[in-house]
Jmol script that loads the backbone (N, CA, C; Angstrom):
load data "model"
ATOM      1  N   MET A   1      17.186  -8.630  23.571  1.00  0.00           N
ATOM      2  CA  MET A   1      17.395  -7.292  24.262  1.00  0.00           C
ATOM      3  C   MET A   1      16.634  -7.232  25.307  1.00  0.00           C
ATOM      4  N   LYS A   2      17.274  -7.028  26.775  1.00  0.00           N
ATOM      5  CA  LYS A   2      16.707  -6.922  27.812  1.00  0.00           C
ATOM      6  C   LYS A   2      16.182  -5.559  28.181  1.00  0.00           C
ATOM      7  N   GLU A   3      14.846  -5.345  28.725  1.00  0.00           N
ATOM      8  CA  GLU A   3      14.343  -4.077  29.009  1.00  0.00           C
ATOM      9  C   GLU A   3      14.878  -3.840  30.504  1.00  0.00           C
ATOM     10  N   SER A   4      14.650  -2.548  30.745  1.00  0.00           N
ATOM     11  CA  SER A   4      14.908  -2.099  31.934  1.00  0.00           C
ATOM     12  C   SER A   4      13.624  -1.973  32.859  1.00  0.00           C
ATOM     13  N   ILE A   5      13.658  -1.799  34.228  1.00  0.00           N
ATOM     14  CA  ILE A   5      12.422  -2.007  34.931  1.00  0.00           C
ATOM     15  C   ILE A   5      11.506  -1.038  34.572  1.00  0.00           C
ATOM     16  N   TRP A   6      11.993   0.317  34.085  1.00  0.00           N
ATOM     17  CA  TRP A   6      11.225   1.510  33.895  1.00  0.00           C
ATOM     18  C   TRP A   6      10.459   1.367  32.582  1.00  0.00           C
ATOM     19  N   GLN A   7      11.053   0.600  31.604  1.00  0.00           N
ATOM     20  CA  GLN A   7      10.393   0.560  30.406  1.00  0.00           C
ATOM     21  C   GLN A   7       9.095  -0.602  30.423  1.00  0.00           C
ATOM     22  N   GLN A   8       9.526  -1.326  31.330  1.00  0.00           N
ATOM     23  CA  GLN A   8       8.451  -2.473  31.712  1.00  0.00           C
ATOM     24  C   GLN A   8       7.390  -1.818  32.195  1.00  0.00           C
ATOM     25  N   ILE A   9       7.511  -0.865  33.180  1.00  0.00           N
ATOM     26  CA  ILE A   9       6.523  -0.293  33.802  1.00  0.00           C
ATOM     27  C   ILE A   9       5.628   0.612  32.776  1.00  0.00           C
ATOM     28  N   LEU A  10       6.361   1.593  32.093  1.00  0.00           N
ATOM     29  CA  LEU A  10       5.894   2.233  30.857  1.00  0.00           C
ATOM     30  C   LEU A  10       4.907   1.463  30.255  1.00  0.00           C
ATOM     31  N   THR A  11       5.473   0.281  29.818  1.00  0.00           N
ATOM     32  CA  THR A  11       4.560  -0.594  29.065  1.00  0.00           C
ATOM     33  C   THR A  11       3.272  -1.237  29.731  1.00  0.00           C
ATOM     34  N   TYR A  12       3.351  -1.502  30.987  1.00  0.00           N
ATOM     35  CA  TYR A  12       2.325  -2.169  31.942  1.00  0.00           C
ATOM     36  C   TYR A  12       1.152  -0.908  31.772  1.00  0.00           C
ATOM     37  N   PHE A  13       1.545   0.414  32.131  1.00  0.00           N
ATOM     38  CA  PHE A  13       0.609   1.259  32.230  1.00  0.00           C
ATOM     39  C   PHE A  13       0.110   2.004  30.876  1.00  0.00           C
ATOM     40  N   TYR A  14       0.471   1.451  29.687  1.00  0.00           N
ATOM     41  CA  TYR A  14       0.296   1.636  28.229  1.00  0.00           C
ATOM     42  C   TYR A  14       0.784   3.122  28.001  1.00  0.00           C
ATOM     43  N   ILE A  15       2.146   3.493  28.611  1.00  0.00           N
ATOM     44  CA  ILE A  15       2.343   4.836  28.351  1.00  0.00           C
ATOM     45  C   ILE A  15       3.547   4.588  26.965  1.00  0.00           C
ATOM     46  N   ARG A  16       4.082   3.474  27.012  1.00  0.00           N
ATOM     47  CA  ARG A  16       4.924   3.120  25.821  1.00  0.00           C
ATOM     48  C   ARG A  16       4.257   2.181  25.040  1.00  0.00           C
ATOM     49  N   LYS A  17       4.461   2.239  23.723  1.00  0.00           N
ATOM     50  CA  LYS A  17       4.044   0.979  23.029  1.00  0.00           C
ATOM     51  C   LYS A  17       4.853  -0.164  22.941  1.00  0.00           C
ATOM     52  N   ARG A  18       3.958  -1.031  22.955  1.00  0.00           N
ATOM     53  CA  ARG A  18       4.662  -2.461  23.162  1.00  0.00           C
ATOM     54  C   ARG A  18       5.398  -2.934  22.011  1.00  0.00           C
ATOM     55  N   ASP A  19       6.300  -3.927  22.284  1.00  0.00           N
ATOM     56  CA  ASP A  19       7.221  -4.451  21.229  1.00  0.00           C
ATOM     57  C   ASP A  19       6.504  -5.336  20.257  1.00  0.00           C
ATOM     58  N   PRO A  20       6.455  -5.023  19.041  1.00  0.00           N
ATOM     59  CA  PRO A  20       5.505  -5.987  18.031  1.00  0.00           C
ATOM     60  C   PRO A  20       6.466  -7.325  17.869  1.00  0.00           C
ATOM     61  N   ASN A  21       7.437  -7.367  18.109  1.00  0.00           N
ATOM     62  CA  ASN A  21       8.342  -8.804  17.917  1.00  0.00           C
ATOM     63  C   ASN A  21       8.145  -9.612  19.474  1.00  0.00           C
ATOM     64  N   ALA A  22       7.427  -9.082  20.289  1.00  0.00           N
ATOM     65  CA  ALA A  22       7.496  -9.792  21.789  1.00  0.00           C
ATOM     66  C   ALA A  22       6.377 -11.044  21.293  1.00  0.00           C
ATOM     67  N   PRO A  23       6.609 -12.002  22.004  1.00  0.00           N
ATOM     68  CA  PRO A  23       5.810 -13.371  22.130  1.00  0.00           C
ATOM     69  C   PRO A  23       4.497 -12.764  22.746  1.00  0.00           C
ATOM     70  N   LYS A  24       3.347 -13.382  22.002  1.00  0.00           N
ATOM     71  CA  LYS A  24       2.120 -13.335  22.349  1.00  0.00           C
ATOM     72  C   LYS A  24       1.517 -14.373  22.900  1.00  0.00           C
ATOM     73  N   ASN A  25       1.175 -14.698  24.097  1.00  0.00           N
ATOM     74  CA  ASN A  25       1.067 -16.039  24.847  1.00  0.00           C
ATOM     75  C   ASN A  25      -0.038 -15.508  25.946  1.00  0.00           C
ATOM     76  N   ILE A  26      -1.229 -16.085  26.022  1.00  0.00           N
ATOM     77  CA  ILE A  26      -2.048 -15.904  27.169  1.00  0.00           C
ATOM     78  C   ILE A  26      -1.412 -15.765  28.613  1.00  0.00           C
ATOM     79  N   ASN A  27      -0.344 -16.688  28.917  1.00  0.00           N
ATOM     80  CA  ASN A  27       0.202 -16.696  29.889  1.00  0.00           C
ATOM     81  C   ASN A  27       0.855 -15.257  30.319  1.00  0.00           C
ATOM     82  N   ILE A  28       1.443 -14.993  29.573  1.00  0.00           N
ATOM     83  CA  ILE A  28       2.141 -13.544  29.501  1.00  0.00           C
ATOM     84  C   ILE A  28       1.275 -12.477  29.544  1.00  0.00           C
ATOM     85  N   LYS A  29       0.072 -12.278  29.056  1.00  0.00           N
ATOM     86  CA  LYS A  29      -0.867 -11.351  28.955  1.00  0.00           C
ATOM     87  C   LYS A  29      -1.618 -11.398  30.477  1.00  0.00           C
ATOM     88  N   PHE A  30      -1.769 -12.790  31.012  1.00  0.00           N
ATOM     89  CA  PHE A  30      -2.083 -12.491  32.487  1.00  0.00           C
ATOM     90  C   PHE A  30      -0.808 -12.146  33.417  1.00  0.00           C
ATOM     91  N   MET A  31       0.102 -12.513  33.274  1.00  0.00           N
ATOM     92  CA  MET A  31       1.406 -11.962  34.052  1.00  0.00           C
ATOM     93  C   MET A  31       1.183 -10.582  34.068  1.00  0.00           C
ATOM     94  N   HIS A  32       1.308  -9.852  32.814  1.00  0.00           N
ATOM     95  CA  HIS A  32       1.214  -8.332  32.664  1.00  0.00           C
ATOM     96  C   HIS A  32      -0.064  -7.648  33.509  1.00  0.00           C
ATOM     97  N   GLY A  33      -1.154  -8.610  33.332  1.00  0.00           N
ATOM     98  CA  GLY A  33      -2.321  -7.907  34.273  1.00  0.00           C
ATOM     99  C   GLY A  33      -2.178  -7.960  35.437  1.00  0.00           C
ATOM    100  N   MET A  34      -1.705  -9.054  36.037  1.00  0.00           N
ATOM    101  CA  MET A  34      -1.416  -9.039  37.607  1.00  0.00           C
ATOM    102  C   MET A  34      -0.314  -7.980  37.883  1.00  0.00           C
ATOM    103  N   ASN A  35       0.617  -7.924  37.177  1.00  0.00           N
ATOM    104  CA  ASN A  35       1.618  -6.898  37.429  1.00  0.00           C
ATOM    105  C   ASN A  35       1.142  -5.484  37.466  1.00  0.00           C
ATOM    106  N   ARG A  36       0.309  -5.286  36.493  1.00  0.00           N
ATOM    107  CA  ARG A  36      -0.649  -3.955  36.543  1.00  0.00           C
ATOM    108  C   ARG A  36      -0.998  -3.604  37.596  1.00  0.00           C
ATOM    109  N   ILE A  37      -2.025  -4.683  38.109  1.00  0.00           N
ATOM    110  CA  ILE A  37      -2.749  -4.537  39.445  1.00  0.00           C
ATOM    111  C   ILE A  37      -1.855  -4.329  40.659  1.00  0.00           C
ATOM    112  N   SER A  38      -0.961  -5.085  40.726  1.00  0.00           N
ATOM    113  CA  SER A  38      -0.035  -5.032  41.712  1.00  0.00           C
ATOM    114  C   SER A  38       0.640  -3.632  41.894  1.00  0.00           C
ATOM    115  N   LEU A  39       0.973  -3.041  40.726  1.00  0.00           N
ATOM    116  CA  LEU A  39       1.879  -1.861  40.657  1.00  0.00           C
ATOM    117  C   LEU A  39       0.749  -0.683  41.033  1.00  0.00           C
ATOM    118  N   PHE A  40      -0.744  -0.658  40.559  1.00  0.00           N
ATOM    119  CA  PHE A  40      -1.713   0.368  40.869  1.00  0.00           C
ATOM    120  C   PHE A  40      -1.901   0.292  42.470  1.00  0.00           C
ATOM    121  N   MET A  41      -1.934  -1.013  43.137  1.00  0.00           N
ATOM    122  CA  MET A  41      -2.253  -1.236  44.446  1.00  0.00           C
ATOM    123  C   MET A  41      -1.110  -0.476  45.142  1.00  0.00           C
ATOM    124  N   PHE A  42       0.213  -0.806  44.970  1.00  0.00           N
ATOM    125  CA  PHE A  42       1.237  -0.088  45.564  1.00  0.00           C
ATOM    126  C   PHE A  42       1.274   1.286  45.387  1.00  0.00           C
ATOM    127  N   LEU A  43       0.862   1.838  44.265  1.00  0.00           N
ATOM    128  CA  LEU A  43       0.917   3.267  44.164  1.00  0.00           C
ATOM    129  C   LEU A  43      -0.280   4.084  44.988  1.00  0.00           C
ATOM    130  N   ILE A  44      -1.316   3.257  44.881  1.00  0.00           N
ATOM    131  CA  ILE A  44      -2.369   3.877  45.859  1.00  0.00           C
ATOM    132  C   ILE A  44      -1.965   3.617  47.431  1.00  0.00           C
ATOM    133  N   ALA A  45      -1.341   2.673  47.684  1.00  0.00           N
ATOM    134  CA  ALA A  45      -0.794   2.704  49.109  1.00  0.00           C
ATOM    135  C   ALA A  45       0.286   3.604  49.444  1.00  0.00           C
ATOM    136  N   VAL A  46       0.964   3.747  48.673  1.00  0.00           N
ATOM    137  CA  VAL A  46       2.228   4.933  49.052  1.00  0.00           C
ATOM    138  C   VAL A  46       1.393   6.233  48.743  1.00  0.00           C
ATOM    139  N   ILE A  47       0.393   6.294  48.225  1.00  0.00           N
ATOM    140  CA  ILE A  47      -0.367   7.778  48.121  1.00  0.00           C
ATOM    141  C   ILE A  47      -1.086   7.945  49.619  1.00  0.00           C
ATOM    142  N   VAL A  48      -1.721   6.749  49.863  1.00  0.00           N
ATOM    143  CA  VAL A  48      -2.476   6.786  51.028  1.00  0.00           C
ATOM    144  C   VAL A  48      -1.333   7.014  52.379  1.00  0.00           C
ATOM    145  N   MET A  49      -0.154   6.588  52.438  1.00  0.00           N
ATOM    146  CA  MET A  49       0.782   6.671  53.492  1.00  0.00           C
ATOM    147  C   MET A  49       1.316   8.269  53.379  1.00  0.00           C
ATOM    148  N   ILE A  50       1.527   8.590  52.156  1.00  0.00           N
ATOM    149  CA  ILE A  50       2.041  10.171  52.171  1.00  0.00           C
ATOM    150  C   ILE A  50       0.628  11.061  52.816  1.00  0.00           C
ATOM    151  N   VAL A  51      -0.496  10.814  52.290  1.00  0.00           N
ATOM    152  CA  VAL A  51      -1.443  11.699  53.003  1.00  0.00           C
ATOM    153  C   VAL A  51      -1.609  11.449  54.406  1.00  0.00           C
ATOM    154  N   ARG A  52      -1.716  10.298  54.914  1.00  0.00           N
ATOM    155  CA  ARG A  52      -1.598  10.214  56.385  1.00  0.00           C
ATOM    156  C   ARG A  52      -0.532  10.853  57.145  1.00  0.00           C
ATOM    157  N   LEU A  53       0.749  10.809  56.574  1.00  0.00           N
ATOM    158  CA  LEU A  53       1.876  11.304  56.931  1.00  0.00           C
ATOM    159  C   LEU A  53       1.856  12.864  57.224  1.00  0.00           C
ATOM    160  N   PHE A  54       1.182  13.597  56.257  1.00  0.00           N
ATOM    161  CA  PHE A  54       1.077  14.959  56.223  1.00  0.00           C
ATOM    162  C   PHE A  54      -0.235  15.450  57.045  1.00  0.00           C
ATOM    163  N   ARG A  55      -1.144  14.792  57.229  1.00  0.00           N
ATOM    164  CA  ARG A  55      -2.517  15.008  58.004  1.00  0.00           C
ATOM    165  C   ARG A  55      -1.982  15.220  59.499  1.00  0.00           C
ATOM    166  N   ARG A  56      -0.991  14.590  59.919  1.00  0.00           N
ATOM    167  CA  ARG A  56      -0.885  14.859  61.374  1.00  0.00           C
ATOM    168  C   ARG A  56      -0.524  15.986  62.156  1.00  0.00           C
TER     169      ARG A  56
END
end "model"
wireframe off; spacefill off
backbone 0.3
color backbone group
């Protein structure tokens, strides 16, 4: 069963419990880690842009 993008994001941020039947592989762990870092960086950039927009 394919997960939606929102379910994957919740899993990356440890808000939703991971699927126990999901394959456990070091490459998948690295991929999820890199995705988590990129999502955090994106959210920080959006927050900075919003703060700069309202400071004008």
